[in-house]
C-alpha beads as a LAMMPS data file, in Angstrom:
LAMMPS data file: protein, C-alpha beads

58 atoms
57 bonds

1 atom types
1 bond types

-500.0 500.0 xlo xhi
-500.0 500.0 ylo yhi
-500.0 500.0 zlo zhi

Masses

1 110.0

Atoms # bond

1 1 1 -396.194 102.664 296.527
2 1 1 -399.647 103.989 297.364
3 1 1 -400.413 107.686 297.393
4 1 1 -403.496 109.321 298.850
5 1 1 -404.228 111.563 295.894
6 1 1 -403.267 112.562 292.404
7 1 1 -401.829 115.712 293.902
8 1 1 -399.473 113.611 296.039
9 1 1 -398.431 111.752 292.884
10 1 1 -397.669 115.022 291.095
11 1 1 -395.322 116.079 293.871
12 1 1 -393.526 112.715 293.865
13 1 1 -393.168 112.781 290.073
14 1 1 -391.951 116.387 290.199
15 1 1 -389.268 115.361 292.645
16 1 1 -388.278 112.435 290.413
17 1 1 -388.041 114.820 287.427
18 1 1 -385.319 117.010 288.983
19 1 1 -387.694 119.402 290.719
20 1 1 -390.306 122.029 290.081
21 1 1 -388.392 124.214 287.627
22 1 1 -387.535 121.285 285.327
23 1 1 -391.043 119.850 285.484
24 1 1 -392.681 123.175 284.619
25 1 1 -390.209 123.626 281.738
26 1 1 -390.946 120.127 280.435
27 1 1 -394.705 120.708 280.662
28 1 1 -394.452 124.037 278.797
29 1 1 -392.253 122.416 276.142
30 1 1 -394.793 119.635 275.679
31 1 1 -397.635 122.160 275.430
32 1 1 -395.681 123.959 272.692
33 1 1 -395.174 120.648 270.871
34 1 1 -398.956 120.194 270.968
35 1 1 -399.380 123.772 269.692
36 1 1 -401.267 124.702 272.859
37 1 1 -400.019 128.228 272.383
38 1 1 -402.126 129.847 275.125
39 1 1 -400.792 127.433 277.743
40 1 1 -398.417 128.728 280.411
41 1 1 -397.771 126.129 283.099
42 1 1 -396.575 127.605 286.386
43 1 1 -397.445 124.715 288.693
44 1 1 -397.447 121.000 287.826
45 1 1 -400.376 120.253 290.134
46 1 1 -402.705 122.551 288.228
47 1 1 -403.418 124.853 291.129
48 1 1 -403.000 128.553 290.583
49 1 1 -399.653 129.959 291.606
50 1 1 -399.542 132.839 294.052
51 1 1 -400.730 136.033 292.411
52 1 1 -402.367 134.220 289.479
53 1 1 -405.943 133.350 288.843
54 1 1 -407.760 131.590 286.007
55 1 1 -408.380 133.727 282.963
56 1 1 -412.071 134.231 282.366
57 1 1 -413.448 134.355 278.845
58 1 1 -416.925 135.823 279.150

Bonds

1 1 1 2
2 1 2 3
3 1 3 4
4 1 4 5
5 1 5 6
6 1 6 7
7 1 7 8
8 1 8 9
9 1 9 10
10 1 10 11
11 1 11 12
12 1 12 13
13 1 13 14
14 1 14 15
15 1 15 16
16 1 16 17
17 1 17 18
18 1 18 19
19 1 19 20
20 1 20 21
21 1 21 22
22 1 22 23
23 1 23 24
24 1 24 25
25 1 25 26
26 1 26 27
27 1 27 28
28 1 28 29
29 1 29 30
30 1 30 31
31 1 31 32
32 1 32 33
33 1 33 34
34 1 34 35
35 1 35 36
36 1 36 37
37 1 37 38
38 1 38 39
39 1 39 40
40 1 40 41
41 1 41 42
42 1 42 43
43 1 43 44
44 1 44 45
45 1 45 46
46 1 46 47
47 1 47 48
48 1 48 49
49 1 49 50
50 1 50 51
51 1 51 52
52 1 52 53
53 1 53 54
54 1 54 55
55 1 55 56
56 1 56 57
57 1 57 58
């Protein structure tokens, strides 16, 4: 299978992992395992979810 972009791959893998909710849960669980305590995944493709923007630290 050839996909045009990494983003396309993320959506295929999300579908293969029982959907968005499960994938986001798995990603947050993995972040916790890595002690990435400020991580809150809301979208597996890395784009901001509606109503969210990157936190600025300036």
